[in-house]
C-alpha positions as CSV (number, residue, x, y, z in Angstrom):
1,M,17.9,25.7,-25.2
2,K,19.9,27.4,-22.5
3,L,21.1,25.2,-19.6
4,K,22.6,26.5,-16.4
5,W,25.6,24.2,-16.7
6,K,26.2,24.6,-20.4
7,D,29.9,23.9,-21.1
8,S,31.8,26.9,-22.4
9,R,35.5,27.2,-22.8
10,F,35.4,30.7,-21.3
11,D,33.9,29.6,-18.0
12,S,35.9,28.3,-15.1
13,Q,34.8,25.2,-13.2
14,L,33.8,27.5,-10.3
15,G,31.9,29.9,-12.7
16,R,29.9,27.0,-14.1
17,A,29.1,25.6,-10.7
18,K,27.7,28.9,-9.3
19,G,24.0,29.0,-9.3
20,L,23.6,25.3,-9.3
21,G,23.6,24.8,-5.4
22,A,20.9,25.0,-2.8
23,T,19.0,28.3,-2.7
24,G,18.6,28.2,1.0
25,H,15.0,26.9,1.0
26,G,15.8,23.2,0.7
27,V,15.7,22.4,4.4
28,D,12.3,24.0,4.9
29,H,11.0,22.1,1.9
30,W,12.4,18.9,3.2
31,I,11.0,19.4,6.8
32,H,7.5,20.2,5.4
33,Q,7.6,17.1,3.3
34,R,8.6,14.9,6.4
35,I,5.9,16.6,8.6
36,T,3.1,16.0,6.0
37,A,4.4,12.4,5.6
38,V,4.2,11.8,9.3
39,A,0.8,13.5,9.5
40,N,-0.5,11.5,6.7
41,L,0.1,8.1,8.5
42,P,-2.6,8.4,11.2
43,L,-4.9,10.4,8.9
44,M,-4.8,7.6,6.3
45,I,-5.2,4.9,8.9
46,W,-8.3,6.8,10.2
47,L,-9.6,7.2,6.6
48,V,-9.2,3.5,5.6
49,W,-10.7,2.4,8.9
50,S,-13.6,4.7,8.5
51,V,-14.3,3.7,5.0
52,V,-14.2,0.0,5.8
53,H,-16.3,0.3,8.9
54,H,-18.7,3.1,8.2
55,V,-18.8,4.3,4.7
56,A,-18.5,1.1,2.6
57,G,-22.1,-0.1,1.7
58,A,-23.7,2.9,3.3
59,S,-26.6,4.8,1.7
60,Y,-26.2,8.4,0.7
61,E,-28.1,9.6,3.8
62,E,-25.9,7.4,6.1
63,F,-22.8,8.8,4.5
64,V,-24.0,12.4,4.8
65,A,-24.9,11.8,8.5
66,W,-21.3,10.3,9.0
67,Q,-19.6,13.1,7.3
68,A,-21.7,15.8,9.1
69,Q,-20.2,14.7,12.4
70,P,-17.7,17.4,13.3
71,L,-14.8,15.1,14.1
72,N,-15.1,13.2,10.8
73,A,-15.4,16.5,8.8
74,I,-12.4,18.0,10.5
75,L,-10.3,14.8,10.0
76,M,-11.3,14.6,6.4
77,I,-10.3,18.3,5.8
78,L,-7.0,17.7,7.5
79,S,-6.4,14.6,5.3
80,V,-7.2,16.5,2.1
81,V,-4.9,19.5,3.1
82,S,-2.1,17.3,4.2
83,V,-2.2,14.9,1.3
84,F,-2.4,17.6,-1.4
85,Y,0.3,19.7,0.2
86,H,2.6,16.6,0.4
87,A,1.8,15.8,-3.2
88,A,2.6,19.3,-4.3
89,L,5.9,19.2,-2.5
90,G,6.8,15.9,-4.0
91,T,5.9,16.9,-7.6
92,Q,7.8,20.1,-7.2
93,V,11.0,18.2,-6.3
94,I,10.5,16.0,-9.4
95,A,10.0,19.0,-11.6
96,E,13.0,20.8,-10.1
97,D,15.2,17.7,-10.6
98,Y,14.2,16.6,-14.1
99,I,13.2,19.7,-16.1
100,H,16.3,21.5,-17.1
101,N,14.7,24.2,-19.3
102,E,14.3,27.1,-16.9
103,G,11.3,28.6,-18.7
104,L,9.5,25.3,-18.9
105,K,10.3,24.6,-15.3
106,F,8.9,28.0,-14.1
107,F,5.6,27.4,-15.9
108,K,5.5,23.7,-14.6
109,L,6.0,24.8,-11.1
110,I,3.2,27.4,-11.4
111,G,0.9,24.7,-12.8
112,I,1.7,22.3,-10.1
113,K,0.9,24.9,-7.4
114,L,-2.4,26.0,-9.1
115,F,-3.5,22.4,-9.7
116,F,-3.0,21.1,-6.2
117,S,-4.3,24.3,-4.6
118,A,-7.5,24.3,-6.7
119,T,-8.1,20.6,-6.2
120,A,-7.6,20.9,-2.5
121,I,-10.0,23.9,-2.3
122,A,-12.6,22.0,-4.3
123,C,-12.3,19.0,-1.9
124,V,-12.6,21.1,1.2
125,F,-15.6,23.0,-0.3
126,S,-17.3,19.6,-1.0
127,I,-16.6,18.4,2.5
128,L,-18.0,21.6,4.0
129,K,-21.1,21.5,1.8
130,I,-21.8,17.9,2.7
131,S,-21.3,18.6,6.4
132,F,-23.4,21.8,6.6
133,V,-26.0,21.3,3.9
134,G,-26.3,17.6,3.4
């Protein structure tokens, strides 16, 4: 297993440290994570309030009628996109921090992106189908 920081008597301290710092994309990632966190607050408050007051105990027809309202469908789609993007960013940070094998990390990051993208698309498709078809 080859690690970036593998100790070698031929490498200087500077040579060992090169390549371990930021790649220039950390700030964007951090900002996106904070923006989605802030966006998730009102969206989750709306979702919990809606479930408690409108959806809990409702029949299928009542739920479909509620979901078919444009505002509810749009807010639900925004919730799904924001939550899944935020989750993908968070799990990416965990993988980058705790997986030290570069090959495994590469495939894990691809898997994270594919999983969260596919799941978000499936949720958005379901919301649109319920909203338009019933």
